Structures are given as C-alpha cells and as structure tokens.
PDB file as gemmi writes it, atoms N, CA and C in Angstrom:
CRYST1    1.000    1.000    1.000  90.00  90.00  90.00 P 1                      
ATOM      1  N   UNK A   1     -34.250   1.542  20.141  1.00  0.00           N  
ATOM      2  CA  UNK A   1     -33.194   1.694  21.127  1.00  0.00           C  
ATOM      3  C   UNK A   1     -33.033   3.173  21.462  1.00  0.00           C  
ATOM      4  N   UNK A   2     -32.769   3.452  22.676  1.00  0.00           N  
ATOM      5  CA  UNK A   2     -32.719   4.836  23.111  1.00  0.00           C  
ATOM      6  C   UNK A   2     -31.390   5.517  22.823  1.00  0.00           C  
ATOM      7  N   UNK A   3     -30.353   4.771  22.502  1.00  0.00           N  
ATOM      8  CA  UNK A   3     -29.049   5.399  22.271  1.00  0.00           C  
ATOM      9  C   UNK A   3     -28.848   5.830  20.826  1.00  0.00           C  
ATOM     10  N   UNK A   4     -29.868   5.727  20.009  1.00  0.00           N  
ATOM     11  CA  UNK A   4     -29.789   6.199  18.637  1.00  0.00           C  
ATOM     12  C   UNK A   4     -29.230   5.172  17.665  1.00  0.00           C  
ATOM     13  N   UNK A   5     -28.834   4.013  18.119  1.00  0.00           N  
ATOM     14  CA  UNK A   5     -28.289   2.976  17.255  1.00  0.00           C  
ATOM     15  C   UNK A   5     -29.370   1.928  17.040  1.00  0.00           C  
ATOM     16  N   UNK A   6     -29.838   1.796  15.808  1.00  0.00           N  
ATOM     17  CA  UNK A   6     -30.858   0.788  15.566  1.00  0.00           C  
ATOM     18  C   UNK A   6     -30.224  -0.474  15.014  1.00  0.00           C  
ATOM     19  N   UNK A   7     -31.003  -1.519  14.912  1.00  0.00           N  
ATOM     20  CA  UNK A   7     -30.497  -2.824  14.484  1.00  0.00           C  
ATOM     21  C   UNK A   7     -29.911  -2.758  13.072  1.00  0.00           C  
ATOM     22  N   UNK A   8     -30.537  -2.008  12.187  1.00  0.00           N  
ATOM     23  CA  UNK A   8     -30.036  -1.899  10.809  1.00  0.00           C  
ATOM     24  C   UNK A   8     -28.645  -1.278  10.794  1.00  0.00           C  
ATOM     25  N   UNK A   9     -28.449  -0.245  11.598  1.00  0.00           N  
ATOM     26  CA  UNK A   9     -27.125   0.388  11.686  1.00  0.00           C  
ATOM     27  C   UNK A   9     -26.091  -0.598  12.222  1.00  0.00           C  
ATOM     28  N   UNK A  10     -26.492  -1.352  13.244  1.00  0.00           N  
ATOM     29  CA  UNK A  10     -25.572  -2.303  13.846  1.00  0.00           C  
ATOM     30  C   UNK A  10     -25.171  -3.387  12.841  1.00  0.00           C  
ATOM     31  N   UNK A  11     -26.151  -3.924  12.098  1.00  0.00           N  
ATOM     32  CA  UNK A  11     -25.831  -4.952  11.109  1.00  0.00           C  
ATOM     33  C   UNK A  11     -24.994  -4.384   9.968  1.00  0.00           C  
ATOM     34  N   UNK A  12     -25.240  -3.156   9.597  1.00  0.00           N  
ATOM     35  CA  UNK A  12     -24.441  -2.512   8.554  1.00  0.00           C  
ATOM     36  C   UNK A  12     -22.994  -2.358   9.006  1.00  0.00           C  
ATOM     37  N   UNK A  13     -22.807  -1.945  10.250  1.00  0.00           N  
ATOM     38  CA  UNK A  13     -21.444  -1.795  10.778  1.00  0.00           C  
ATOM     39  C   UNK A  13     -20.746  -3.147  10.871  1.00  0.00           C  
ATOM     40  N   UNK A  14     -21.484  -4.177  11.260  1.00  0.00           N  
ATOM     41  CA  UNK A  14     -20.878  -5.506  11.333  1.00  0.00           C  
ATOM     42  C   UNK A  14     -20.480  -5.997   9.945  1.00  0.00           C  
ATOM     43  N   UNK A  15     -21.314  -5.739   8.941  1.00  0.00           N  
ATOM     44  CA  UNK A  15     -20.984  -6.136   7.565  1.00  0.00           C  
ATOM     45  C   UNK A  15     -19.749  -5.391   7.091  1.00  0.00           C  
ATOM     46  N   UNK A  16     -19.658  -4.096   7.416  1.00  0.00           N  
ATOM     47  CA  UNK A  16     -18.474  -3.309   7.054  1.00  0.00           C  
ATOM     48  C   UNK A  16     -17.231  -3.869   7.724  1.00  0.00           C  
ATOM     49  N   UNK A  17     -17.356  -4.247   8.982  1.00  0.00           N  
ATOM     50  CA  UNK A  17     -16.218  -4.787   9.713  1.00  0.00           C  
ATOM     51  C   UNK A  17     -15.780  -6.122   9.107  1.00  0.00           C  
ATOM     52  N   UNK A  18     -16.725  -6.975   8.742  1.00  0.00           N  
ATOM     53  CA  UNK A  18     -16.373  -8.253   8.116  1.00  0.00           C  
ATOM     54  C   UNK A  18     -15.645  -8.020   6.800  1.00  0.00           C  
ATOM     55  N   UNK A  19     -16.103  -7.048   6.032  1.00  0.00           N  
ATOM     56  CA  UNK A  19     -15.455  -6.726   4.754  1.00  0.00           C  
ATOM     57  C   UNK A  19     -14.026  -6.242   4.991  1.00  0.00           C  
ATOM     58  N   UNK A  20     -13.844  -5.356   5.963  1.00  0.00           N  
ATOM     59  CA  UNK A  20     -12.497  -4.845   6.255  1.00  0.00           C  
ATOM     60  C   UNK A  20     -11.582  -5.951   6.772  1.00  0.00           C  
ATOM     61  N   UNK A  21     -12.127  -6.853   7.579  1.00  0.00           N  
ATOM     62  CA  UNK A  21     -11.320  -7.969   8.088  1.00  0.00           C  
ATOM     63  C   UNK A  21     -10.898  -8.881   6.935  1.00  0.00           C  
ATOM     64  N   UNK A  22     -11.801  -9.140   5.988  1.00  0.00           N  
ATOM     65  CA  UNK A  22     -11.456  -9.967   4.829  1.00  0.00           C  
ATOM     66  C   UNK A  22     -10.370  -9.285   3.996  1.00  0.00           C  
ATOM     67  N   UNK A  23     -10.469  -7.973   3.830  1.00  0.00           N  
ATOM     68  CA  UNK A  23      -9.441  -7.230   3.099  1.00  0.00           C  
ATOM     69  C   UNK A  23      -8.103  -7.319   3.824  1.00  0.00           C  
ATOM     70  N   UNK A  24      -8.141  -7.232   5.141  1.00  0.00           N  
ATOM     71  CA  UNK A  24      -6.913  -7.336   5.927  1.00  0.00           C  
ATOM     72  C   UNK A  24      -6.276  -8.711   5.763  1.00  0.00           C  
ATOM     73  N   UNK A  25      -7.089  -9.755   5.793  1.00  0.00           N  
ATOM     74  CA  UNK A  25      -6.570 -11.110   5.594  1.00  0.00           C  
ATOM     75  C   UNK A  25      -5.888 -11.220   4.234  1.00  0.00           C  
ATOM     76  N   UNK A  26      -6.519 -10.652   3.221  1.00  0.00           N  
ATOM     77  CA  UNK A  26      -5.933 -10.684   1.885  1.00  0.00           C  
ATOM     78  C   UNK A  26      -4.613  -9.912   1.853  1.00  0.00           C  
ATOM     79  N   UNK A  27      -4.577  -8.764   2.502  1.00  0.00           N  
ATOM     80  CA  UNK A  27      -3.335  -7.979   2.572  1.00  0.00           C  
ATOM     81  C   UNK A  27      -2.236  -8.751   3.287  1.00  0.00           C  
ATOM     82  N   UNK A  28      -2.604  -9.443   4.349  1.00  0.00           N  
ATOM     83  CA  UNK A  28      -1.609 -10.181   5.127  1.00  0.00           C  
ATOM     84  C   UNK A  28      -0.971 -11.304   4.323  1.00  0.00           C  
ATOM     85  N   UNK A  29      -1.725 -11.893   3.412  1.00  0.00           N  
ATOM     86  CA  UNK A  29      -1.171 -12.991   2.623  1.00  0.00           C  
ATOM     87  C   UNK A  29      -0.064 -12.511   1.684  1.00  0.00           C  
ATOM     88  N   UNK A  30      -0.087 -11.225   1.345  1.00  0.00           N  
ATOM     89  CA  UNK A  30       0.931 -10.707   0.433  1.00  0.00           C  
ATOM     90  C   UNK A  30       2.081 -10.000   1.151  1.00  0.00           C  
ATOM     91  N   UNK A  31       1.997  -9.859   2.471  1.00  0.00           N  
ATOM     92  CA  UNK A  31       3.069  -9.235   3.239  1.00  0.00           C  
ATOM     93  C   UNK A  31       3.946 -10.326   3.853  1.00  0.00           C  
ATOM     94  N   UNK A  32       5.221 -10.016   4.007  1.00  0.00           N  
ATOM     95  CA  UNK A  32       6.107 -11.016   4.597  1.00  0.00           C  
ATOM     96  C   UNK A  32       7.088 -10.372   5.565  1.00  0.00           C  
ATOM     97  N   UNK A  33       7.566 -11.209   6.466  1.00  0.00           N  
ATOM     98  CA  UNK A  33       8.596 -10.816   7.424  1.00  0.00           C  
ATOM     99  C   UNK A  33       9.685 -11.872   7.387  1.00  0.00           C  
ATOM    100  N   UNK A  34      10.892 -11.473   7.756  1.00  0.00           N  
ATOM    101  CA  UNK A  34      12.014 -12.407   7.786  1.00  0.00           C  
ATOM    102  C   UNK A  34      12.705 -12.335   9.138  1.00  0.00           C  
ATOM    103  N   UNK A  35      13.272 -13.459   9.533  1.00  0.00           N  
ATOM    104  CA  UNK A  35      14.021 -13.528  10.790  1.00  0.00           C  
ATOM    105  C   UNK A  35      15.253 -14.385  10.557  1.00  0.00           C  
ATOM    106  N   UNK A  36      16.275 -14.112  11.344  1.00  0.00           N  
ATOM    107  CA  UNK A  36      17.530 -14.856  11.231  1.00  0.00           C  
ATOM    108  C   UNK A  36      17.880 -15.496  12.565  1.00  0.00           C  
ATOM    109  N   UNK A  37      18.614 -16.581  12.472  1.00  0.00           N  
ATOM    110  CA  UNK A  37      19.142 -17.235  13.669  1.00  0.00           C  
ATOM    111  C   UNK A  37      20.589 -17.625  13.382  1.00  0.00           C  
ATOM    112  N   UNK A  38      21.368 -17.720  14.426  1.00  0.00           N  
ATOM    113  CA  UNK A  38      22.765 -18.104  14.257  1.00  0.00           C  
ATOM    114  C   UNK A  38      23.556 -17.091  13.466  1.00  0.00           C  
ATOM    115  N   UNK A  39      23.299 -15.810  13.727  1.00  0.00           N  
ATOM    116  CA  UNK A  39      24.032 -14.768  13.013  1.00  0.00           C  
ATOM    117  C   UNK A  39      23.784 -14.771  11.516  1.00  0.00           C  
ATOM    118  N   UNK A  40      22.579 -15.158  11.114  1.00  0.00           N  
ATOM    119  CA  UNK A  40      22.237 -15.157   9.696  1.00  0.00           C  
ATOM    120  C   UNK A  40      22.479 -16.483   8.996  1.00  0.00           C  
ATOM    121  N   UNK A  41      22.895 -17.480   9.743  1.00  0.00           N  
ATOM    122  CA  UNK A  41      23.136 -18.788   9.131  1.00  0.00           C  
ATOM    123  C   UNK A  41      21.837 -19.454   8.690  1.00  0.00           C  
ATOM    124  N   UNK A  42      20.741 -19.150   9.403  1.00  0.00           N  
ATOM    125  CA  UNK A  42      19.416 -19.648   9.034  1.00  0.00           C  
ATOM    126  C   UNK A  42      18.508 -18.431   8.883  1.00  0.00           C  
ATOM    127  N   UNK A  43      17.846 -18.331   7.733  1.00  0.00           N  
ATOM    128  CA  UNK A  43      16.919 -17.230   7.470  1.00  0.00           C  
ATOM    129  C   UNK A  43      15.556 -17.819   7.153  1.00  0.00           C  
ATOM    130  N   UNK A  44      14.543 -17.323   7.872  1.00  0.00           N  
ATOM    131  CA  UNK A  44      13.184 -17.829   7.712  1.00  0.00           C  
ATOM    132  C   UNK A  44      12.277 -16.670   7.332  1.00  0.00           C  
ATOM    133  N   UNK A  45      11.433 -16.894   6.347  1.00  0.00           N  
ATOM    134  CA  UNK A  45      10.462 -15.900   5.915  1.00  0.00           C  
ATOM    135  C   UNK A  45       9.066 -16.470   6.129  1.00  0.00           C  
ATOM    136  N   UNK A  46       8.174 -15.617   6.647  1.00  0.00           N  
ATOM    137  CA  UNK A  46       6.777 -15.999   6.857  1.00  0.00           C  
ATOM    138  C   UNK A  46       5.896 -14.890   6.308  1.00  0.00           C  
ATOM    139  N   UNK A  47       4.681 -15.263   5.890  1.00  0.00           N  
ATOM    140  CA  UNK A  47       3.758 -14.225   5.443  1.00  0.00           C  
ATOM    141  C   UNK A  47       2.914 -13.751   6.627  1.00  0.00           C  
ATOM    142  N   UNK A  48       2.097 -12.749   6.393  1.00  0.00           N  
ATOM    143  CA  UNK A  48       1.279 -12.176   7.452  1.00  0.00           C  
ATOM    144  C   UNK A  48       0.223 -13.121   7.985  1.00  0.00           C  
ATOM    145  N   UNK A  49      -0.014 -14.216   7.289  1.00  0.00           N  
ATOM    146  CA  UNK A  49      -0.952 -15.231   7.770  1.00  0.00           C  
ATOM    147  C   UNK A  49      -0.257 -16.264   8.648  1.00  0.00           C  
ATOM    148  N   UNK A  50       0.994 -15.987   8.973  1.00  0.00           N  
ATOM    149  CA  UNK A  50       1.819 -16.828   9.840  1.00  0.00           C  
ATOM    150  C   UNK A  50       2.092 -18.200   9.227  1.00  0.00           C  
ATOM    151  N   UNK A  51       2.356 -18.182   7.935  1.00  0.00           N  
ATOM    152  CA  UNK A  51       2.756 -19.388   7.212  1.00  0.00           C  
ATOM    153  C   UNK A  51       4.198 -19.206   6.760  1.00  0.00           C  
ATOM    154  N   UNK A  52       5.032 -20.197   6.994  1.00  0.00           N  
ATOM    155  CA  UNK A  52       6.428 -20.146   6.573  1.00  0.00           C  
ATOM    156  C   UNK A  52       6.459 -20.249   5.051  1.00  0.00           C  
ATOM    157  N   UNK A  53       7.134 -19.301   4.415  1.00  0.00           N  
ATOM    158  CA  UNK A  53       7.206 -19.297   2.949  1.00  0.00           C  
ATOM    159  C   UNK A  53       8.600 -19.619   2.430  1.00  0.00           C  
ATOM    160  N   UNK A  54       9.606 -19.531   3.300  1.00  0.00           N  
ATOM    161  CA  UNK A  54      10.966 -19.796   2.841  1.00  0.00           C  
ATOM    162  C   UNK A  54      11.884 -20.065   4.032  1.00  0.00           C  
ATOM    163  N   UNK A  55      12.791 -21.008   3.838  1.00  0.00           N  
ATOM    164  CA  UNK A  55      13.868 -21.255   4.808  1.00  0.00           C  
ATOM    165  C   UNK A  55      15.165 -21.379   4.019  1.00  0.00           C  
ATOM    166  N   UNK A  56      16.131 -20.564   4.364  1.00  0.00           N  
ATOM    167  CA  UNK A  56      17.452 -20.605   3.731  1.00  0.00           C  
ATOM    168  C   UNK A  56      18.483 -20.975   4.796  1.00  0.00           C  
ATOM    169  N   UNK A  57      19.330 -21.943   4.464  1.00  0.00           N  
ATOM    170  CA  UNK A  57      20.347 -22.419   5.401  1.00  0.00           C  
ATOM    171  C   UNK A  57      21.710 -22.330   4.724  1.00  0.00           C  
ATOM    172  N   UNK A  58      22.641 -21.643   5.374  1.00  0.00           N  
ATOM    173  CA  UNK A  58      24.004 -21.561   4.861  1.00  0.00           C  
ATOM    174  C   UNK A  58      24.667 -22.934   4.952  1.00  0.00           C  
ATOM    175  N   UNK A  59      25.440 -23.275   3.957  1.00  0.00           N  
ATOM    176  CA  UNK A  59      26.081 -24.597   3.915  1.00  0.00           C  
ATOM    177  C   UNK A  59      26.996 -24.852   5.103  1.00  0.00           C  
ATOM    178  N   UNK A  60      27.597 -23.782   5.617  1.00  0.00           N  
ATOM    179  CA  UNK A  60      28.549 -23.938   6.722  1.00  0.00           C  
ATOM    180  C   UNK A  60      27.901 -24.495   7.992  1.00  0.00           C  
ATOM    181  N   UNK A  61      26.600 -24.303   8.152  1.00  0.00           N  
ATOM    182  CA  UNK A  61      25.945 -24.753   9.377  1.00  0.00           C  
ATOM    183  C   UNK A  61      25.500 -26.218   9.276  1.00  0.00           C  
ATOM    184  N   UNK A  62      25.574 -26.787   8.093  1.00  0.00           N  
ATOM    185  CA  UNK A  62      25.176 -28.186   7.914  1.00  0.00           C  
ATOM    186  C   UNK A  62      26.364 -29.079   8.244  1.00  0.00           C  
ATOM    187  N   UNK A  63      26.314 -29.634   9.447  1.00  0.00           N  
ATOM    188  CA  UNK A  63      27.380 -30.506   9.949  1.00  0.00           C  
ATOM    189  C   UNK A  63      26.729 -31.814  10.401  1.00  0.00           C  
ATOM    190  N   UNK A  64      26.980 -32.899   9.680  1.00  0.00           N  
ATOM    191  CA  UNK A  64      26.345 -34.173  10.040  1.00  0.00           C  
ATOM    192  C   UNK A  64      26.667 -34.643  11.451  1.00  0.00           C  
ATOM    193  N   UNK A  65      27.733 -34.123  12.022  1.00  0.00           N  
ATOM    194  CA  UNK A  65      28.080 -34.538  13.383  1.00  0.00           C  
ATOM    195  C   UNK A  65      27.391 -33.677  14.449  1.00  0.00           C  
ATOM    196  N   UNK A  66      26.711 -32.607  14.016  1.00  0.00           N  
ATOM    197  CA  UNK A  66      26.031 -31.714  14.962  1.00  0.00           C  
ATOM    198  C   UNK A  66      24.659 -31.328  14.424  1.00  0.00           C  
ATOM    199  N   UNK A  67      23.815 -32.312  14.219  1.00  0.00           N  
ATOM    200  CA  UNK A  67      22.465 -32.082  13.703  1.00  0.00           C  
ATOM    201  C   UNK A  67      21.632 -31.267  14.693  1.00  0.00           C  
ATOM    202  N   UNK A  68      21.890 -31.439  15.978  1.00  0.00           N  
ATOM    203  CA  UNK A  68      21.123 -30.717  16.997  1.00  0.00           C  
ATOM    204  C   UNK A  68      21.278 -29.208  16.852  1.00  0.00           C  
ATOM    205  N   UNK A  69      22.463 -28.731  16.515  1.00  0.00           N  
ATOM    206  CA  UNK A  69      22.671 -27.300  16.313  1.00  0.00           C  
ATOM    207  C   UNK A  69      21.796 -26.804  15.173  1.00  0.00           C  
ATOM    208  N   UNK A  70      21.785 -27.508  14.061  1.00  0.00           N  
ATOM    209  CA  UNK A  70      20.971 -27.113  12.915  1.00  0.00           C  
ATOM    210  C   UNK A  70      19.490 -27.107  13.293  1.00  0.00           C  
ATOM    211  N   UNK A  71      19.045 -28.122  14.009  1.00  0.00           N  
ATOM    212  CA  UNK A  71      17.645 -28.182  14.444  1.00  0.00           C  
ATOM    213  C   UNK A  71      17.294 -26.983  15.326  1.00  0.00           C  
ATOM    214  N   UNK A  72      18.188 -26.655  16.248  1.00  0.00           N  
ATOM    215  CA  UNK A  72      17.952 -25.518  17.140  1.00  0.00           C  
ATOM    216  C   UNK A  72      17.887 -24.204  16.367  1.00  0.00           C  
ATOM    217  N   UNK A  73      18.789 -24.036  15.400  1.00  0.00           N  
ATOM    218  CA  UNK A  73      18.794 -22.805  14.608  1.00  0.00           C  
ATOM    219  C   UNK A  73      17.523 -22.682  13.765  1.00  0.00           C  
ATOM    220  N   UNK A  74      17.093 -23.767  13.177  1.00  0.00           N  
ATOM    221  CA  UNK A  74      15.859 -23.736  12.379  1.00  0.00           C  
ATOM    222  C   UNK A  74      14.668 -23.397  13.270  1.00  0.00           C  
ATOM    223  N   UNK A  75      14.586 -24.038  14.426  1.00  0.00           N  
ATOM    224  CA  UNK A  75      13.484 -23.771  15.341  1.00  0.00           C  
ATOM    225  C   UNK A  75      13.501 -22.315  15.799  1.00  0.00           C  
ATOM    226  N   UNK A  76      14.666 -21.793  16.124  1.00  0.00           N  
ATOM    227  CA  UNK A  76      14.775 -20.398  16.562  1.00  0.00           C  
ATOM    228  C   UNK A  76      14.351 -19.446  15.444  1.00  0.00           C  
ATOM    229  N   UNK A  77      14.796 -19.710  14.229  1.00  0.00           N  
ATOM    230  CA  UNK A  77      14.429 -18.871  13.103  1.00  0.00           C  
ATOM    231  C   UNK A  77      12.934 -18.893  12.838  1.00  0.00           C  
ATOM    232  N   UNK A  78      12.345 -20.068  12.896  1.00  0.00           N  
ATOM    233  CA  UNK A  78      10.897 -20.189  12.669  1.00  0.00           C  
ATOM    234  C   UNK A  78      10.131 -19.449  13.758  1.00  0.00           C  
ATOM    235  N   UNK A  79      10.524 -19.639  15.002  1.00  0.00           N  
ATOM    236  CA  UNK A  79       9.816 -18.961  16.093  1.00  0.00           C  
ATOM    237  C   UNK A  79       9.903 -17.442  15.967  1.00  0.00           C  
ATOM    238  N   UNK A  80      11.085 -16.932  15.608  1.00  0.00           N  
ATOM    239  CA  UNK A  80      11.237 -15.486  15.425  1.00  0.00           C  
ATOM    240  C   UNK A  80      10.369 -14.989  14.275  1.00  0.00           C  
ATOM    241  N   UNK A  81      10.360 -15.710  13.165  1.00  0.00           N  
ATOM    242  CA  UNK A  81       9.561 -15.294  12.013  1.00  0.00           C  
ATOM    243  C   UNK A  81       8.072 -15.318  12.336  1.00  0.00           C  
ATOM    244  N   UNK A  82       7.628 -16.332  13.045  1.00  0.00           N  
ATOM    245  CA  UNK A  82       6.209 -16.413  13.410  1.00  0.00           C  
ATOM    246  C   UNK A  82       5.816 -15.309  14.391  1.00  0.00           C  
ATOM    247  N   UNK A  83       6.716 -14.936  15.300  1.00  0.00           N  
ATOM    248  CA  UNK A  83       6.443 -13.814  16.203  1.00  0.00           C  
ATOM    249  C   UNK A  83       6.289 -12.517  15.409  1.00  0.00           C  
ATOM    250  N   UNK A  84       7.179 -12.309  14.452  1.00  0.00           N  
ATOM    251  CA  UNK A  84       7.094 -11.118  13.604  1.00  0.00           C  
ATOM    252  C   UNK A  84       5.794 -11.110  12.804  1.00  0.00           C  
ATOM    253  N   UNK A  85       5.434 -12.262  12.243  1.00  0.00           N  
ATOM    254  CA  UNK A  85       4.209 -12.364  11.449  1.00  0.00           C  
ATOM    255  C   UNK A  85       2.980 -12.125  12.317  1.00  0.00           C  
ATOM    256  N   UNK A  86       2.990 -12.626  13.548  1.00  0.00           N  
ATOM    257  CA  UNK A  86       1.868 -12.407  14.461  1.00  0.00           C  
ATOM    258  C   UNK A  86       1.721 -10.921  14.786  1.00  0.00           C  
ATOM    259  N   UNK A  87       2.849 -10.247  14.980  1.00  0.00           N  
ATOM    260  CA  UNK A  87       2.809  -8.807  15.231  1.00  0.00           C  
ATOM    261  C   UNK A  87       2.245  -8.050  14.047  1.00  0.00           C  
ATOM    262  N   UNK A  88       2.641  -8.452  12.853  1.00  0.00           N  
ATOM    263  CA  UNK A  88       2.125  -7.831  11.635  1.00  0.00           C  
ATOM    264  C   UNK A  88       0.617  -8.038  11.530  1.00  0.00           C  
ATOM    265  N   UNK A  89       0.159  -9.251  11.799  1.00  0.00           N  
ATOM    266  CA  UNK A  89      -1.269  -9.558  11.743  1.00  0.00           C  
ATOM    267  C   UNK A  89      -2.041  -8.754  12.785  1.00  0.00           C  
ATOM    268  N   UNK A  90      -1.479  -8.639  13.969  1.00  0.00           N  
ATOM    269  CA  UNK A  90      -2.137  -7.895  15.037  1.00  0.00           C  
ATOM    270  C   UNK A  90      -2.320  -6.431  14.643  1.00  0.00           C  
ATOM    271  N   UNK A  91      -1.276  -5.834  14.057  1.00  0.00           N  
ATOM    272  CA  UNK A  91      -1.358  -4.443  13.610  1.00  0.00           C  
ATOM    273  C   UNK A  91      -2.411  -4.270  12.529  1.00  0.00           C  
ATOM    274  N   UNK A  92      -2.420  -5.171  11.567  1.00  0.00           N  
ATOM    275  CA  UNK A  92      -3.348  -5.072  10.447  1.00  0.00           C  
ATOM    276  C   UNK A  92      -4.793  -5.213  10.923  1.00  0.00           C  
ATOM    277  N   UNK A  93      -5.042  -6.168  11.801  1.00  0.00           N  
ATOM    278  CA  UNK A  93      -6.402  -6.379  12.305  1.00  0.00           C  
ATOM    279  C   UNK A  93      -6.852  -5.216  13.193  1.00  0.00           C  
ATOM    280  N   UNK A  94      -5.940  -4.669  13.969  1.00  0.00           N  
ATOM    281  CA  UNK A  94      -6.284  -3.532  14.815  1.00  0.00           C  
ATOM    282  C   UNK A  94      -6.667  -2.332  13.953  1.00  0.00           C  
ATOM    283  N   UNK A  95      -5.965  -2.143  12.832  1.00  0.00           N  
ATOM    284  CA  UNK A  95      -6.316  -1.052  11.916  1.00  0.00           C  
ATOM    285  C   UNK A  95      -7.720  -1.258  11.369  1.00  0.00           C  
ATOM    286  N   UNK A  96      -8.034  -2.485  10.972  1.00  0.00           N  
ATOM    287  CA  UNK A  96      -9.349  -2.773  10.395  1.00  0.00           C  
ATOM    288  C   UNK A  96     -10.456  -2.583  11.408  1.00  0.00           C  
ATOM    289  N   UNK A  97     -10.274  -3.128  12.582  1.00  0.00           N  
ATOM    290  CA  UNK A  97     -11.316  -3.056  13.610  1.00  0.00           C  
ATOM    291  C   UNK A  97     -11.415  -1.655  14.191  1.00  0.00           C  
ATOM    292  N   UNK A  98     -10.285  -0.996  14.317  1.00  0.00           N  
ATOM    293  CA  UNK A  98     -10.250   0.319  14.943  1.00  0.00           C  
ATOM    294  C   UNK A  98     -11.055   1.366  14.216  1.00  0.00           C  
ATOM    295  N   UNK A  99     -11.144   1.270  12.911  1.00  0.00           N  
ATOM    296  CA  UNK A  99     -11.880   2.281  12.147  1.00  0.00           C  
ATOM    297  C   UNK A  99     -13.374   2.176  12.359  1.00  0.00           C  
ATOM    298  N   UNK A 100     -13.851   1.068  12.888  1.00  0.00           N  
ATOM    299  CA  UNK A 100     -15.281   0.885  13.091  1.00  0.00           C  
ATOM    300  C   UNK A 100     -15.702   0.978  14.550  1.00  0.00           C  
ATOM    301  N   UNK A 101     -14.728   1.168  15.427  1.00  0.00           N  
ATOM    302  CA  UNK A 101     -15.039   1.207  16.853  1.00  0.00           C  
ATOM    303  C   UNK A 101     -15.291   2.628  17.329  1.00  0.00           C  
ATOM    304  N   UNK A 102     -16.019   2.744  18.427  1.00  0.00           N  
ATOM    305  CA  UNK A 102     -16.210   4.074  19.010  1.00  0.00           C  
ATOM    306  C   UNK A 102     -14.867   4.666  19.444  1.00  0.00           C  
ATOM    307  N   UNK A 103     -14.709   5.978  19.359  1.00  0.00           N  
ATOM    308  CA  UNK A 103     -13.457   6.616  19.776  1.00  0.00           C  
ATOM    309  C   UNK A 103     -13.100   6.251  21.210  1.00  0.00           C  
ATOM    310  N   UNK A 104     -11.830   5.928  21.421  1.00  0.00           N  
ATOM    311  CA  UNK A 104     -11.343   5.627  22.752  1.00  0.00           C  
ATOM    312  C   UNK A 104     -11.464   4.169  23.165  1.00  0.00           C  
ATOM    313  N   UNK A 105     -12.129   3.346  22.355  1.00  0.00           N  
ATOM    314  CA  UNK A 105     -12.261   1.930  22.719  1.00  0.00           C  
ATOM    315  C   UNK A 105     -10.945   1.229  22.439  1.00  0.00           C  
ATOM    316  N   UNK A 106     -10.410   0.590  23.460  1.00  0.00           N  
ATOM    317  CA  UNK A 106      -9.108  -0.068  23.376  1.00  0.00           C  
ATOM    318  C   UNK A 106      -9.304  -1.571  23.265  1.00  0.00           C  
ATOM    319  N   UNK A 107      -8.793  -2.162  22.171  1.00  0.00           N  
ATOM    320  CA  UNK A 107      -8.934  -3.596  21.952  1.00  0.00           C  
ATOM    321  C   UNK A 107      -7.731  -4.394  22.452  1.00  0.00           C  
ATOM    322  N   UNK A 108      -6.758  -3.733  23.065  1.00  0.00           N  
ATOM    323  CA  UNK A 108      -5.545  -4.440  23.478  1.00  0.00           C  
ATOM    324  C   UNK A 108      -5.847  -5.522  24.518  1.00  0.00           C  
ATOM    325  N   UNK A 109      -6.849  -5.327  25.316  1.00  0.00           N  
ATOM    326  CA  UNK A 109      -7.165  -6.350  26.313  1.00  0.00           C  
ATOM    327  C   UNK A 109      -7.765  -7.601  25.680  1.00  0.00           C  
ATOM    328  N   UNK A 110      -8.147  -7.499  24.404  1.00  0.00           N  
ATOM    329  CA  UNK A 110      -8.660  -8.648  23.671  1.00  0.00           C  
ATOM    330  C   UNK A 110      -7.603  -9.261  22.757  1.00  0.00           C  
ATOM    331  N   UNK A 111      -6.382  -8.790  22.882  1.00  0.00           N  
ATOM    332  CA  UNK A 111      -5.301  -9.323  22.067  1.00  0.00           C  
ATOM    333  C   UNK A 111      -5.193  -8.692  20.696  1.00  0.00           C  
ATOM    334  N   UNK A 112      -5.874  -7.579  20.471  1.00  0.00           N  
ATOM    335  CA  UNK A 112      -5.820  -6.897  19.168  1.00  0.00           C  
ATOM    336  C   UNK A 112      -5.035  -5.621  19.264  1.00  0.00           C  
TER     337      UNK A 112                                                      
END                                                                             
C-alpha cells in the first residue's frame, strides 16, 4: 500500500481496538447511573450495559386506586436511567475507539 499502512499494521490495530472495546464493556458492567421520577418517589439504577439493577419505590406512591400513576412513574424512571446509561456507554466507547483513530476523525456521525 502506498500510504505506509500495511495489512499487518491494520490487523494489529483492529485487534487492539477489539481488546479496548472488550475492556470498555467490562468497565461498563461495573458502572452505574441512577434516575428519579415523581420527585424521588421512584428511583431506578442501571449499569453501563443498560441493564436495570435496582428499582426503589416509596410506600406513599403505592395507591391501589391509582395504579396508573405508579406505572407511569416506574416507566419514567426506567427511561431516564436507560438514557443515562446509554450516555455513559457512548462516552466509554468513544474513549476506546478514539485512541485508535487518526487525529481529527469524528465518530459522532456514527452515534459514538
């Protein structure tokens, strides 16, 4: 190749990138984010892999005559926590990929 990058270099860089991505995935499993809904009545925690790890509900919000409110609060809390976890994952993956990319290459158009 005329640009100075041979196949061995390219495969080595790809192997390095796969290793860094695997490390990032492992890091994400141990990181967590929390979100609240209803002024803290529902608290949801998710890990960096976007898995819900905890849901806490205050007793005051449990009203058998208004189950829809509780459902809405749980859904809102989960959605907020998953958005936070997705942002965390995006940052972590961008760090991993960014160290192996040419200077100035922007991955934001690819969702990273």
